[in-house]
N, C-alpha and C positions, 0 to 999 in steps of 0.2 A: 346242278351246275357243273360244267366241265372244268377240270383242273389239269392244266398242262404243266409238266415239270420240264424246266429248261436244263438240258444236258449239254455240257461243253462239247464242241466238235472234237472228235477223237477217232481212233481206229478200233473197230470191232471185228472179231474173227469168229467164224462158225466152226464148231467141232464136228468131227465125222460121226455118223450114227453109231450108237452103241445100245445094247439091250437096256431097256428101261427097268430100274430096280423096283418100281411101284406098279407098273401096268404090264403084267405078263404078256408076252407075245408082241410087244410094241418096241419101237426104237426111239431113243431120245437124242436130241441134238441141243446144243447150247450156243448162245452167242456170248462171247467173253471179251473183256477189255482189261488192260492193266490199270490198277489204281495208282497211276503215276501222274502226279500233277504238283503244281506249286502248293496247293492246299488239298491234300488227299482226303481230309475229313469232309470238306465241302463237296468234293466230287462224290464221295461215298454217300453222303446224304442225298444228293440229287438222284443218283442211281438207285438207291434203296427206295426212295419215294416213287420211282418208276418201275419197281418190281424186281430189281436185281438183288442178288445175295452175294456175300463175300466168301471167298475161299482163299486164305493166305493173301497174296497181293493181287488177286484177280477178283473182278466182279462178273457175275454170270447171270443169265436168264434163259429159261427154256425157250427153244425155237424149233419145236418139233413139227414135222410135216403132218398136216391133217389132225392135229391134236392140240387142245388148249386146256387139258385137264388140270395142270398146275396153276393154282390161283394164289397170288400173294395175299396174305392176311395179316392183320394187326389188331391189337386190342386197344380201344380208346380208354385210357386209364381212369379218367374222371368219372366215367359212366359205369365202370365195372364193379359189380358186387358178387362175391362168391355165392354159388348156388348151394343147395343143401348138401349134396354129395361132396362138393369142394370144401365146405366147412367141416365135414366129417374128416376128410383127408388132412386138413390143417390140424385138427385135434389129434389125430393119430400120429402126426409128425411134429407135435408141438416142441419136442426137445431138439429139433434140428436147428442148429445155429448157423446163421449166414454171415459171411463177410466178403467184401470185395478186395481182391489182392491182385498184384501185378501179374500180367500174362507171361509167366515163366513156367517151363516144363519141369516137373519133378518126377522122380521115380515112383513116389507114392501115388501121385495122380495117374501115371502111366499104367501101373499095375491094376488100379481100379478100372481104368479105361479098357484094358485087355480083358478083364473078367466080364465087363459089361458087353463088349463086342462079341466075345465067344459065346455068351449066354443068349444074346438077343439077335445078333446079326452075323453068326458064324460063317455063313455062306456069302457074305457081302464083300464088297471091294475093300473094306477097311480091315478085314480079318488078318491081313499080312503086314500091317503097319508095325514097324519096329520103333524103338525109342527115337531114332533120328527123324522118322516120318512124323511121329507124334509131336516132337519138338517143333518141326516146321509148321504143323497145323496150329500150334498154340502161339508161337513166337513170331512167325513171319507175317507181320501185319503192319501196313503203313498208316493205319488209322488208330484212333483212340480205342484201345481194347483192354479188357481186364478179365479176370476169372471170378465168377461167383462160386465161392467154395462153401460147402455145407458139411458140418460135423455134428455128431451127437454130443450129449452132455459130458461124455467121457473122453471126448476129443477124437473119436474114431471118424475117419473120413467116410462120408455118406454119398456125396455127389459133387459134381463140378459142372459149371456151364460157362463156356467161352462166350463172352458178351461184348458187343461193340457199343460204345457210347456215341449216339448221334445227336444232332442238334435238336431233334424233336422226339427223341425216345431212346429206348434200349433195343438192340437187335440181338436176338438169341441165336448165335451161330451154331453151336453144337453142345449138347449136354449128355452126360452119362452118370449112372448111379450104381450103387451096389445091388446086383441082381437078387441077392438074398432077401432084400427088403421089398421086392416087387409087390407083394400083397398089400403094402401100405401106400402104394402109388407115390413114391418119392418124386418121380418126374413131374407129376402134377403139382405137388407141394413146392417144388423148386420154381416152377413157372409162377405160381401164386406169389411167392416171395419176391420174385423179380418184378412183378406188377406193382407190388407194394414199394419196392425200391425206386421204381420210376416215379411213383406218386410222391415219395419223399424228396426226390430230386426235382419235382415240378416239371416232369417230362410227360407230354400228352399221350405217347404211344409206346406199346411194346410190339415190336415186329417179330412175328413167329414163323417166317419163312413161307413155304408153299403148302397149301391144303389141296388134297385131291379127294373129291367126293366119293370116288369108287374104291379108294384105298383104305383098308382097315387100319393100316399103320398110321394113317393121318387122322383117323376119326376123333382122337382126343382133342384136336385143335378146335373142332366145332363146338365143344362143350364150354368154351370160354365165350361168355356172352355179356354184352354185345360184341360182335366181331365184324370188322370191316374187311372188304375184299377189293382189290384193285380191278376195275372193269374198264371198258372202253370209255366210260363216262367219268372216270376218276375213281377215287376211293368211295365205296358205297356200303351201307349197312347191309349185312346178310340178314334175311328174315329169321326170326326166332323160330325154333322148332318146339311145338307144344309137348312133344313126346320126350324131350330131353330130360333125363332124370336128374340133372344137376340143379334143377330149380327147387 
């Protein structure tokens, strides 16, 4: 069944082509619009359901020439059950304590963000972000936003996820964690806890941004099953992969 999302009439703008961070040798373009409206949360919901993502006070969606590799994906919370590998990751991170806090930038969070970026994305566009840039990323939001903060039993900061609260789910905007703990897959544990938070809030979906089949950086998203993708026919279930070791 086709599902059409009604988006209020507004101005959209196209960005100039820039190198794609996920597909070497390709250029990316985006269509963007300001999240400026009488009810920005309602506008954000409509745009997100149509495949847009938020960055500060903008909503954007890829609009690349001759490329449709970026696929919006979301987890249907009621149907999700952690696979074997995910249950092991939860066990290894069982001391990780979650709490939702206001979206305010702190030096503690920023220093963890810097360690994460330099360890994982040192050659990316976020490597030069200073505290002011980080504060803008966290605090410049016209919609309902919070931070999912994760600490260990001793109170040490483990990870943070900037999260938007939508009418039908949680949207995971950006997350980072202590790179020293990478062997424990804290990023996966954080997503699993957010799925549980959505379940506790009786929200049906967790929006996980874009998945690119050809990108190794995006491969982890395919391990959350079931997973829905936005297609020309609306949101559709992606087929399960029998070789997926998370089962």
